[in-house]
C-alpha positions as CSV (number, residue, x, y, z in Angstrom):
1,X,-49.9,54.4,106.9
2,X,-47.3,52.2,105.2
3,X,-50.0,50.3,103.4
4,X,-51.4,53.5,102.0
5,X,-48.0,54.5,100.6
6,X,-47.1,51.0,99.0
7,X,-50.3,50.8,97.1
8,X,-49.7,53.8,94.8
9,X,-46.1,52.7,94.2
10,X,-47.3,49.3,93.0
11,X,-49.8,50.9,90.7
12,X,-47.1,53.1,89.2
13,X,-44.9,50.1,88.6
14,X,-47.7,48.3,86.8
15,X,-48.4,51.2,84.7
16,X,-44.7,51.6,83.7
17,X,-44.5,47.9,82.7
18,X,-47.6,48.2,80.6
19,X,-46.3,51.2,78.9
20,X,-43.0,49.5,78.1
21,X,-44.8,46.5,76.6
22,X,-47.0,48.7,74.5
23,X,-43.9,50.5,73.2
24,X,-42.1,47.3,72.3
25,X,-45.2,46.0,70.5
26,X,-45.6,49.1,68.5
27,X,-42.0,48.9,67.4
28,X,-42.4,45.4,66.2
29,X,-45.5,46.3,64.2
30,X,-43.6,49.2,62.6
31,X,-40.7,47.1,61.5
32,X,-42.6,44.0,60.4
33,X,-43.7,45.3,57.0
34,X,-40.1,46.3,56.3
35,X,-38.8,42.9,57.1
36,X,-41.4,41.2,54.9
37,X,-40.5,43.6,52.0
38,X,-36.9,42.4,52.0
39,X,-36.8,38.7,51.3
40,X,-33.5,36.8,51.5
41,X,-31.9,35.6,48.2
42,X,-32.3,31.8,47.6
43,X,-28.7,31.3,46.3
44,X,-25.5,33.1,45.5
45,X,-24.6,32.5,41.8
46,X,-22.0,33.6,39.3
47,X,-23.2,34.8,35.9
48,X,-22.1,34.5,32.3
49,X,-23.1,35.8,28.9
50,X,-23.2,33.7,25.7
51,X,-20.2,33.8,23.5
52,X,-20.0,33.2,19.7
53,X,-17.2,30.8,18.8
54,X,-16.3,28.6,15.8
55,X,-17.6,25.1,16.3
56,X,-16.8,22.0,14.2
57,X,-19.6,20.8,12.0
58,X,-20.0,17.0,12.3
59,X,-22.5,14.6,10.8
60,X,-23.1,11.3,12.6
61,X,-24.0,8.3,10.5
62,X,-24.1,4.5,10.8
63,X,-23.4,1.9,8.1
64,X,-21.8,-1.4,7.2
65,X,-18.1,-2.1,6.7
66,X,-17.5,-4.1,3.5
67,X,-14.8,-5.0,1.0
68,X,-13.9,-2.3,-1.5
69,X,-14.0,-5.0,-4.2
70,X,-14.4,-8.8,-3.6
71,X,-12.8,-11.0,-6.3
72,X,-14.2,-14.5,-7.0
73,X,-11.4,-17.0,-7.9
74,X,-12.9,-20.0,-9.8
75,X,-11.8,-23.1,-11.6
76,X,-11.0,-22.7,-15.3
77,X,-10.2,-26.4,-15.9
78,X,-13.3,-28.6,-15.6
79,X,-13.3,-32.2,-14.6
80,X,-9.9,-32.2,-12.8
81,X,-9.1,-33.3,-9.3
82,X,-7.7,-30.9,-6.7
83,X,-4.4,-32.2,-5.4
84,X,-3.2,-29.2,-3.3
85,X,-4.8,-26.1,-1.6
86,X,-2.1,-23.7,-0.5
87,X,-4.0,-20.9,1.2
88,X,-6.6,-20.5,3.8
89,X,-9.0,-17.8,5.0
90,X,-7.2,-14.7,6.2
91,X,-4.0,-15.3,4.3
92,X,-2.5,-12.4,2.4
93,X,-1.5,-13.1,-1.2
94,X,0.2,-11.4,-4.0
95,X,-0.9,-11.3,-7.6
96,X,0.3,-14.4,-9.3
97,X,0.7,-16.5,-6.2
98,X,-0.4,-20.2,-6.5
99,X,-3.6,-20.8,-4.5
100,X,-4.4,-24.3,-5.6
101,X,-3.2,-27.1,-7.9
102,X,-5.2,-29.6,-10.0
103,X,-3.9,-33.0,-11.2
104,X,-2.3,-32.4,-14.6
105,X,-1.8,-36.0,-15.8
106,X,-4.8,-36.1,-18.1
107,X,-4.0,-32.6,-19.5
108,X,-0.4,-33.6,-20.2
109,X,-1.6,-36.7,-22.1
110,X,-3.9,-34.6,-24.2
111,X,-1.0,-32.2,-24.7
112,X,1.2,-35.0,-26.0
113,X,-1.6,-36.2,-28.4
114,X,-2.1,-32.7,-29.7
115,X,1.6,-32.2,-30.3
116,X,1.8,-35.5,-32.2
117,X,-1.2,-34.4,-34.3
118,X,0.6,-31.1,-35.1
119,X,3.7,-32.9,-36.2
120,X,1.6,-35.2,-38.5
121,X,-0.2,-32.2,-40.0
122,X,3.0,-30.4,-40.6
123,X,4.5,-33.4,-42.4
124,X,1.4,-33.8,-44.6
125,X,1.5,-30.0,-45.3
126,X,5.1,-30.2,-46.4
127,X,4.3,-33.1,-48.8
128,X,1.3,-31.3,-50.2
129,X,3.3,-28.2,-50.7
130,X,6.0,-30.1,-52.6
131,X,3.4,-31.8,-54.9
132,X,1.8,-28.4,-55.6
133,X,5.2,-26.9,-56.5
134,X,6.0,-29.8,-58.9
135,X,2.6,-29.5,-60.5
136,X,3.3,-25.8,-61.2
137,X,6.6,-26.6,-63.0
138,X,4.7,-28.9,-65.3
139,X,2.1,-26.4,-66.2
140,X,3.7,-25.4,-69.6
141,X,4.6,-28.9,-70.6
142,X,1.0,-30.1,-70.9
143,X,1.7,-33.2,-68.8
144,X,-1.0,-32.1,-66.3
145,X,-4.3,-30.4,-67.0
146,X,-5.1,-27.1,-65.3
147,X,-7.7,-28.9,-63.2
148,X,-5.1,-31.3,-61.8
149,X,-2.7,-28.4,-61.1
150,X,-5.5,-26.6,-59.1
151,X,-6.2,-29.8,-57.1
152,X,-2.6,-30.0,-56.0
153,X,-2.6,-26.3,-55.0
154,X,-5.9,-26.8,-53.1
155,X,-4.5,-29.9,-51.3
156,X,-1.5,-27.8,-50.2
157,X,-3.7,-25.1,-48.8
158,X,-5.9,-27.7,-47.0
159,X,-2.9,-29.3,-45.4
160,X,-1.7,-26.0,-44.2
161,X,-5.1,-25.3,-42.6
162,X,-4.9,-28.6,-40.8
163,X,-1.5,-27.5,-39.4
164,X,-3.1,-24.3,-38.1
165,X,-5.9,-26.3,-36.5
166,X,-3.4,-28.6,-34.9
167,X,-1.4,-25.7,-33.6
168,X,-4.6,-24.2,-32.1
169,X,-5.3,-27.6,-30.4
170,X,-1.8,-27.5,-28.9
171,X,-2.3,-24.0,-27.7
172,X,-5.6,-25.0,-26.1
173,X,-4.0,-27.9,-24.3
174,X,-1.2,-25.7,-23.1
175,X,-3.7,-23.3,-21.7
176,X,-5.5,-26.1,-19.9
177,X,-2.2,-27.2,-18.5
178,X,-1.6,-23.6,-17.2
179,X,-5.1,-23.6,-15.7
180,X,-4.2,-26.6,-13.5
181,X,-2.5,-24.0,-11.3
182,X,-5.0,-21.5,-9.8
183,X,-3.3,-18.1,-9.4
184,X,-4.3,-15.0,-7.4
185,X,-5.6,-12.3,-9.8
186,X,-4.5,-9.4,-7.5
187,X,-3.0,-8.6,-4.2
188,X,-5.4,-9.1,-1.4
189,X,-6.7,-11.2,1.6
190,X,-8.5,-14.5,1.2
191,X,-12.0,-14.0,2.7
192,X,-13.6,-17.4,1.9
193,X,-12.5,-20.8,0.7
194,X,-14.6,-23.6,-0.8
195,X,-11.7,-25.6,-2.4
196,X,-11.1,-29.1,-0.9
197,X,-8.3,-31.4,-1.7
198,X,-9.6,-34.4,-3.7
199,X,-12.7,-32.7,-5.1
200,X,-13.4,-32.8,-8.8
201,X,-15.0,-29.5,-9.7
202,X,-16.6,-28.3,-12.9
203,X,-15.3,-25.3,-14.9
204,X,-16.4,-22.0,-13.3
205,X,-16.9,-23.4,-9.8
206,X,-15.9,-21.0,-7.1
207,X,-12.8,-21.9,-5.1
208,X,-11.9,-18.7,-3.2
209,X,-13.0,-15.2,-2.5
210,X,-10.6,-12.5,-1.8
211,X,-10.7,-8.8,-0.7
212,X,-8.8,-7.0,-3.4
213,X,-5.7,-5.2,-2.1
214,X,-7.1,-5.7,1.4
215,X,-9.1,-2.5,1.1
216,X,-12.2,-2.0,3.2
217,X,-14.8,0.7,2.9
218,X,-17.5,2.1,5.2
219,X,-20.9,2.4,3.5
220,X,-22.5,5.1,5.6
221,X,-26.3,5.6,5.5
222,X,-27.1,9.4,5.2
223,X,-30.6,11.0,4.8
224,X,-31.4,12.9,1.7
225,X,-31.6,16.2,3.6
226,X,-28.0,15.7,4.8
227,X,-26.6,14.4,1.6
228,X,-25.7,17.8,0.1
229,X,-23.3,18.5,3.0
230,X,-20.9,15.7,2.1
231,X,-18.5,16.0,-0.8
232,X,-15.8,13.5,-2.1
233,X,-12.6,14.0,-0.2
234,X,-14.3,14.8,3.1
235,X,-12.7,13.1,6.2
236,X,-14.6,10.7,8.5
237,X,-13.7,9.1,11.9
238,X,-15.1,5.7,12.8
239,X,-15.4,4.2,16.3
240,X,-14.0,0.7,16.3
241,X,-14.7,-2.0,18.9
242,X,-12.4,-1.6,21.9
243,X,-12.3,2.2,21.6
244,X,-9.9,2.5,18.6
245,X,-10.6,5.1,16.0
246,X,-10.2,4.6,12.3
247,X,-9.9,7.5,9.8
248,X,-11.5,7.4,6.4
249,X,-11.9,9.5,3.3
250,X,-15.1,9.9,1.2
251,X,-14.6,8.3,-2.2
252,X,-18.0,8.8,-3.7
253,X,-21.6,9.6,-2.9
254,X,-24.3,7.3,-4.3
255,X,-26.1,8.8,-7.2
256,X,-29.5,7.5,-6.1
257,X,-31.6,7.5,-2.8
258,X,-33.4,4.5,-1.5
259,X,-37.1,4.8,-2.2
260,X,-38.1,3.0,1.0
261,X,-36.2,4.8,3.7
262,X,-35.0,7.9,1.8
263,X,-31.3,7.3,2.6
264,X,-28.3,7.2,0.4
265,X,-24.9,5.4,0.7
266,X,-21.7,7.3,1.1
267,X,-18.6,5.2,0.3
268,X,-15.7,5.9,2.6
269,X,-12.3,4.4,2.0
270,X,-10.8,3.3,5.4
271,X,-7.2,4.4,5.8
272,X,-5.0,1.8,7.5
273,X,-3.1,3.0,10.6
274,X,0.7,3.2,10.7
275,X,1.0,-0.4,11.8
276,X,-1.1,-1.5,8.8
277,X,-3.7,-3.4,10.9
278,X,-7.3,-2.2,10.7
279,X,-9.3,-2.9,13.8
280,X,-12.5,-3.3,11.6
281,X,-13.6,-6.3,9.6
282,X,-15.9,-6.7,6.7
283,X,-19.4,-7.3,7.8
284,X,-19.2,-5.1,10.9
285,X,-21.8,-2.3,11.6
286,X,-20.0,0.9,12.6
287,X,-20.8,4.4,13.7
288,X,-18.8,7.4,12.6
289,X,-18.7,11.1,12.1
290,X,-18.1,13.2,9.0
291,X,-15.9,16.3,9.4
292,X,-17.7,19.1,7.5
293,X,-15.5,22.0,8.6
294,X,-16.6,24.7,11.1
295,X,-19.2,27.4,11.6
296,X,-19.8,30.1,14.2
297,X,-22.3,29.4,17.0
298,X,-23.7,31.0,20.2
299,X,-22.3,29.0,23.1
300,X,-22.5,28.9,26.9
301,X,-20.6,26.8,29.5
302,X,-22.1,23.4,30.1
303,X,-22.8,24.2,33.8
304,X,-25.3,26.9,32.7
305,X,-27.5,24.3,31.0
306,X,-29.9,22.4,33.2
307,X,-31.7,19.3,31.9
308,X,-35.1,18.7,33.4
309,X,-37.8,16.3,32.2
310,X,-35.9,15.6,29.0
311,X,-35.6,19.3,28.1
312,X,-32.7,21.8,28.3
313,X,-33.1,25.1,30.3
314,X,-31.0,28.1,31.3
315,X,-31.8,30.6,34.0
316,X,-31.8,34.2,32.8
317,X,-31.3,37.0,35.4
318,X,-33.6,40.0,35.3
319,X,-32.8,43.6,36.4
320,X,-34.1,42.8,40.0
321,X,-31.8,39.7,40.3
322,X,-34.7,37.3,39.9
323,X,-34.1,34.3,37.5
324,X,-36.5,33.1,34.8
325,X,-36.3,29.6,33.5
326,X,-35.9,29.6,29.7
327,X,-36.3,26.5,27.5
328,X,-33.5,26.3,24.9
329,X,-32.5,23.9,22.1
330,X,-28.9,22.8,22.2
331,X,-26.6,21.9,19.3
332,X,-23.0,21.2,18.8
333,X,-20.5,20.8,21.6
334,X,-16.8,21.8,21.9
335,X,-15.1,20.8,25.1
336,X,-17.1,22.3,28.0
337,X,-19.1,24.6,25.8
338,X,-22.6,23.9,24.4
339,X,-24.2,25.6,21.4
340,X,-27.6,27.3,22.0
341,X,-29.5,27.0,18.8
342,X,-32.6,28.9,20.0
343,X,-34.1,30.3,23.1
344,X,-31.9,33.2,24.3
345,X,-30.4,36.4,22.9
346,X,-26.6,37.0,22.7
347,X,-26.8,39.8,25.4
348,X,-28.7,37.6,28.0
349,X,-27.2,37.3,31.5
350,X,-27.3,33.7,32.7
351,X,-26.8,32.0,36.0
352,X,-23.7,29.8,35.9
353,X,-22.6,28.1,39.1
354,X,-25.6,26.8,41.1
355,X,-28.0,26.9,38.2
356,X,-29.1,23.3,38.9
357,X,-30.5,24.4,42.3
358,X,-32.7,27.3,41.0
359,X,-36.4,27.5,40.2
360,X,-38.3,29.9,38.1
361,X,-38.7,33.3,39.9
362,X,-36.0,32.7,42.6
363,X,-34.2,35.7,43.9
364,X,-30.4,35.3,43.7
365,X,-27.3,37.2,44.8
366,X,-24.7,37.8,42.2
367,X,-21.2,36.8,43.3
368,X,-18.0,38.4,41.8
369,X,-17.5,36.3,38.7
370,X,-16.8,36.6,35.0
371,X,-19.3,38.8,33.1
372,X,-18.7,36.7,30.0
373,X,-17.7,33.2,29.2
374,X,-14.0,32.4,28.8
């Protein structure tokens, strides 16, 4: 009897368990499409909009540093021996300073001979002048013919011409004597020296080279397309070895362009710092920037720009909070902001923090953040 009662109870329990399982399975099937239709955001990001700001316009160029003008100091007295060299490379000199001295013995002897010749010529000229004067007083007496009187007058003029020639010879020897001292033609810095004590050099031989007034210039190489942006008076900033910066001012722009590489030279006067010591030297190759003023540009924070495979991208948010990867071209920089030359519109909404972890088409969640760049 008990067996007959237990069997229906077991059957009812089994049926109840099967019903509960079927109900749970149906519930899962009902909610599964809804869960699939609501994917989770890949990342929480802040957003930013592009902002138009004034950015400095700069032009980067390279070029040689050279002397503004280099003076060649040569020998004007030929065949003389150098007895003293008073300056060396790197010395600063003033106009008129003695750089070197030649032996003056031979020149002094020639000077004495020329002086004696002048005194002799002057004495002869005085005698000839007296004879001509006496001949003119006898003109009316008939003691001398007109031809003889003319000969005396001509002799006086010839003697006076010899005096002038002798004076010129003395002046020439005096000039040679002055040339035995080699003087600096201007203020500057000695950049090369070939003078050697004891050497006998011909006239015109180079003894020294000097950088006039110690002035250096930067000869920047600028392409023909960029040449029109630079005007005389524009400022430039050069990077010197060791991290120092040197200011310069454009003196002139070359009137011609090189036919081979289509570049022109821009001559920039380098301005010495307050201590007067330029960290650049003639012959260096330097990089610098020209300051061309400022112009407005569309900018975004640097964090919003992602560089991948050598190209720059930003991630633009759509209305459904999905991001699209957009390739852009960047330009000028100002602090933490980057100019976007092309690729996005001013009203675009861009991902800011976390942009480097996004991929094209990702769903994101917008955090409370600035709606526009600072």
